[in-house]
N, C-alpha and C positions, 0 to 999 in steps of 0.2 A: 405561488402558494406559500412559500416560507416567508415572503415579505408580509403576507396577510397574517401569518401566525405571529409575527413580531409586532406589527404596527396596526393591524386592522381591528383589534379588539380593545375593550376597555383597558386602560393603562393600570396594571396592578400596582404601580409605584405611587399612585395617588395617595397623598398623606391623609391619615385619619386623626381626629382629635383624640388625644390620649385621655384615659380616665383620670390620670393624675393631674391634668391641667385644670387650673381654677376656671370655673364657669364665668362667662362674660356677664358682668352686672346688668340687671334688667334696665333697659332704657339707654344703655351706653352703646356706642357704635364700635365695631371692630376697627382696630387701628389701620388695617390694610397693609401692614408691614410684615415681611417674612423674616424670621429669625435667621441669623448667620448659620446656626446649626442645621436648620432645614435646608438652606441653599447648598451647604456642603454635602449633606446627605443625598440630595437629589443629583448633585454633580457626580457623586461617586457611583451611582446606580445606573447601569446601562439601560437604555430604553427597552422595554419588553421583557425585563428580567425582574422578578419579585425583589423587593427591597430586603425582605427577611432573608437571613442566611439559610441556604438550602443544604440538606445533608449530602455530603459527597461532592459539593460543587468545588471546593478548594482541593480535595484530594484527588479528583479525577484529572488526569493529564490529557492533552490532545492524543497522545499515543494510545491511551485506553479507549477513546472513541474510535480511533483508526483500527485498532485490533478488533473491537466489537463489530465494526462495519465489515471488516474482512471476513470474519466468521459467518456473519449473516449472508454475505455475498456467496461464500462457498456452499453453505447449507441450504439457502433458500433462493438465491438469485438476486440480481441487481434491483429488481422492482421492490424488493422488501427492505432494501437499505434505505430506511426512512428515519427521520429524527425521532418520531414517536415510538417506533419499534426499538430503536437503540436505547432510548431513555428508559423504557420499561425493562429492557434486558439489564441495564446497568443500575437500575433502582434509583434514578434521579428524575427530576422534572425536565421537560423540554427546554425550559429557560436556561438551564446550566450549559446546554450545548452552545449557546451563543457567546459564552465567555471565550471560546476557543475557535469558533468557525463563523464566517459570515452567513453561510447558508449551506444547504445540502450540496450544491455544486462545489463549494470550497472543500467540504469533507471528501467528496469523491475524488477531487483532484489530488488531495493529499494521501488518499489511499493508494492511488497509482504511483505517486512519488515514493511512498514508503516501500511499495513492492519493487519498483525499479532499483531503489537504493540497496535493498537487502539482497536481491537475487542477481543483480548485475554489477553495480558499481563496487559494493563492498566485496563481493565474491571475486571478481576479476582482479581487484587490487590485492586481495589477500593471496591469491594464487601467484600473481606476478612478483610479489615481494617476498615469497617464501624462500628465496635463495636457491631454487631448484633449477636444474637444466631444463631445456625444452622438452626432452623425452619424458622426464618426470612430471612436468606440467601437463603433458598430454595424457599420461596415465591418470592423473588426478581428475581431469576433465571427463575422461571416459567413465570413471567410477562414480561421478556425481549422482546419476539416477539410482544408484544402488546403496545409498547411505542411510538405510533404515527408515525410521519414523520421520526424521527431519526431511528426507528426500520425498517421502510419500505425502507429507503435509504440503511441501513446496509444490508438488505436482498438482494437488487438488486446487491450490490457490491459482496456479498457472492456468489450469483448465477453466476455472470460473472467470478469470480476467479475459481470457481469449474468447469465451462465449459472450461476455459483455462487449468486447471489441467488435463483434460481428454486427452490432446494432448501434454503436455509439462512436462518434468521431474522436472524442477526446481519448477514450480508451484505446481506439485503433491507433492513434498516433503514439501513445505511450508504448504499446506493444511493438510497433514498428521500430521505434527508437531503441528499445531494449534488444530486439533481434539484431539490429545493426551493430550495436556495441558488442554483443556476445560474439557475433561472427567475426568482427574486426579483431577481437582478442584471439580467436582461434587462428586467424590468418597470420597473426604475429608469431604464433607458436610454430606454424609450418614454415614460415620464412626463416625462423631461427634454426629449423631443422635442415635448411639448405635448399628448399624449393623456391623456384623463381616466383615472383609475385602473382602471375596469372594462375599458375597451378596451385599456389598456396591458397588463393581465394576459392578455387573450386573445391579443394580438399576441406577447407574450413566450412563451406556450406554443407558438404556431405556429412562432415563430422557433427555439425550442429543439428542437422536433420535426424541423425541417429539418436542424439541425446533427447530430443523432443519425443521421438517415437518410443524410445526405451523408457522414458518416464511414464508413458501411458501403458506400457506393456511390461512393467518391471516385475510383475508377479508370474509372468510366463516362464515355465521351466523351474528346475531345481536350482539350488545355489551353484552347483557345479556347471549347469547349463549357462547361467549368467556369467560365470567366470570365463567359460570358453568363448562366449560372445565378446567379452572385453578383450581377451587375448587376440582373438581373430581380428577385431577391428584395429587394434594397435598395429598389428603386422600389416594389415591392408593399407592403413593410412600412412605408414612410414616407408612403404616399398615403392621405389621410383618406377614409373611406367617405362616399359621397354620401347625403344624407338621402333616405329613401324618399319618393317623390312620391305624393300621394293619387290614387286612381282609376287 
């Protein structure tokens, strides 16, 4: 589809005779030569993109397209994340899209990369480098779903991407990778708290499951109710299990 948009129509880069050029004398034949300026201009213009400067083409960054795609994904779903929709929303032509992305698939891949980087890679790095002990890191993790508007927006994006992942393999793989990295970080916390690896892995999965559920239910209860849930979970997750007694 997008290959057709780029290459299947009349080439808008075709050169037109300027009104300022002198007319070819009657009876004379064109020289058939192309000027060096024309060759250089064509070489600088990517195929499928108008030669004339487009408003916003140079000012729009790839991140602007990625952010716009993410907003459309959240508000309208993956089927509406299309080049024409985004171009209209950003107030530019579709041609400007191809300065930054090969095609729609390339954009979608980078939307997933940006989401994983913001919500997994950067977050776990920031928490692990904060110079806190393991107990403080655990409290920070437990509090993530309750951090105001930023947490609410992150939850909306997470829901939209998980809905997309139910029907798309590329999104499914990105979500699976993010889940694995987050759970691994949680496991490190519990190992630092003194739990053996097997039990640390189980506690990490339970902890992460709570965070995902809490991000969906964060409006349940009053502020005090949410605080009590956090305190209870911290006590539950840090209390060693008693050994089973015989008989």
